[in-house]
N, C-alpha and C positions, 0 to 999 in steps of 0.2 A: 504494500500500500504506500504510494508515494505521497509527498507532502501536499500536493495540489488536491488529490483525492481526499486526503485527510481533512484539509481545510474546508472543502466543499461539504463533506458530511457533517462537520461540526456546525457550519453555517445553516445547513438544513435542519439539524437538530435544534439549534437555538431559535430558529424561526417557528418551528412547531411548539417548542416549549413556551414561547411568548403567548401563543394562543391559549394554552392551558393556564398560564398565569392570570390571564384576564377573566377566566371563568372559574373552574373548579379549584385550582391551587390557591387562589386568593383567599377564599374563605377558610380552607383547611389550615393554611399557614397562619392566618390571623388568629385563629382560636388557640394556637399554641405559642403565639407571640414570636414567631420565627420570621425574620425579615426576608422578603421575597428575593431580593438581589443576592443575599448571602446563600440562600438555599439553591438558587439557580447556578450561582458560581461553583458551588461544591459539586453539584450534579454534572455540570459541564466538565469540570476538572477530572471527575471519575471517568467520563467518557473519553477524554483526550488521552489518558494514560493507560487505557485498557483496549487494545486493538480487538480482542474477542468481543468485548462489549459493543464496540463500534460496528463490528460485522453483524452481530445479532440485531442491532438497531436497524441496519440497512435491510436485513431480511424480514424483520418483524418489528417495526417501530411501535406497534400497539402494546407489545409485551413490556417494553421498556417504560412506556408512559404509564402503564397499569402499575408497575412497580414504584415509579416515582410518586404516583398518587397515593399508593398504600403507605409509603414512607411519610408523606406529608400528613396523611390522615391520622397516623399515630404519633406524629410529632417527634420523630427521631432525626439525628444528623445523617445525611447520606454520604458522609466522608468515611472512606475505608480506614483512614488514620485514626478516627475517633473510635471506630469499632462498634457502633450501635446498629448500623444497617448496611447490608451489602447487596450489590447488584451482581448476581451470579450468572454468567453466560452459560447456557446449555444448548449446544447445537444452534438452532436458529431462534431461540427466545431467551428472555431474561427472567430468572427466578429470583423473587425477593427473599431475602434472608435476614431475620433479626439476629443480631450478634449477642454475645454474652452480656456485654455492657448495655445494649439496648433493652434486653429483657429485664435486667436489674433496674434500669431507668423507669420502665413501665410499672414495675412492681412498687418502687419507691414513690411513684407519683400518686398513689392512693392516699398518702399522708398517714397511713396507719402502720407502715413498716419503716422502722428506723435504721435497720441494718440487714444486709443479706450477704451470705458468704457460702462458698462451696469449696470442698476439699476432696482430695483423692486418698484412698487407703491402699497400702501395698503389702504384699507378703512380708511378714517379719515385724510389722507394726503392732503395737498394743492397741487393740480396737474392740470395743464392746458397746452395745446399746440395748436399751429396754424401752418397750412401749407400754401402753396401759394408762392408769390414772396418774402415775408418777414417772413419766418418761425421762430417760437420761442417756447421754452419749459421752463416751470417753475415747479419746484418740491420742496416742503418743507415737508420733512417727519415729521409726528406727531404721528402716531399710534405706540405705543411701542410694540404691538403684531404684529409680521411680519412673517407670515407663509403662506402656500398654501391656507388656508381658507380665509385669509384677502386680498389675492393678487387680484388686479384689472387690473394692466397693467405692462408691462415690456418695458423698452426703452434702446436703445443703441446709443451711440454718437461716432463719429469719427472726429478728428481734422486733417485736411489735411495740407500738407506742404505749401500750398498757404494761410494758416490761415483761410480758410473757415471751417465751421462745417456742418456735415451731420448727421441727426438722423432718427431713425425708432422707432415708437411706436406700440406696439401690445397689444391688450386686452387679458385677460385670455381666452376668447372664441376663439380668433384667435390662441392662443397657442394650445388649445385643438384640433382645426381643423387641425393644422399641425401634431399633434401627431397622429391623425386619418389616415393620409396618410402614416405613417411610417410602414415598415415591422418589426415586432418584436420590438415594441417601448420599450425603456429602462424603467425598473421599478424604476428608479431614478426620473422620471418626477413627479413633484408635490407630492413628498414623503418626508414629514417632518423628518422622522426618518433617511433616507439615504441621503437626500440632503436638510438640514435645511437652507442653504444659497441660495437655489433656483438657483444653477448654471446652471441647464439644461434649464429652460426657458430663462435665460439670453443668453445662447449659441444659442438657437433657434432664438432669436431676432437679435443677431450679424450676424448669417448666412443670415437672410433676409436683414440686412443692407449691408452686403458684396456685394449684387447684385447691389448696387448703387455706389460701390467704384471701384477704378482702379483694373484691373486684378492682382491677387496676386500669382497664380501658374497655 
């Protein structure tokens, strides 16, 4: 893709984006107090630096704008550097993906959650938890080797404004079961080269925890 073609595609995108700005995007961004020019700049920047995203736009522009509208609707940043929302090119369309930070942002937005955290448990760690009327969770990391091969559990904890804590624990097997229900599961899952800190399993656990928390959007 040469620079002239690249420039023409960006101009085409900006022209179409302006039409959406005057209609649906205006109200969506306004309700989240997001400046239009800032949002548009970030989206355009993402397009410029990702040739696969640009190719998907050329083949199927409606999928990209559907993702942009979804991002504006839930009021997250479209910048990959921020890590709240991603535009994921898949063949000839764009798949919207809420990132780990974006999910946490949405949960915290309810005003009833003060802190949310997720962690991984690995073979050799001291780990125990109990449910019931008096739930408790104890984790003392010990294994220095912490990757997808040593992973045994993932847990997420939310501290509420009433000072109560809620947690969710998932085994590696449960994570894999969730993966099995996904359409086009991300290749980041349990991929030590692309996700060495195991953010994807953590996000999966937070999503399950979110079902126990106050509605956030």
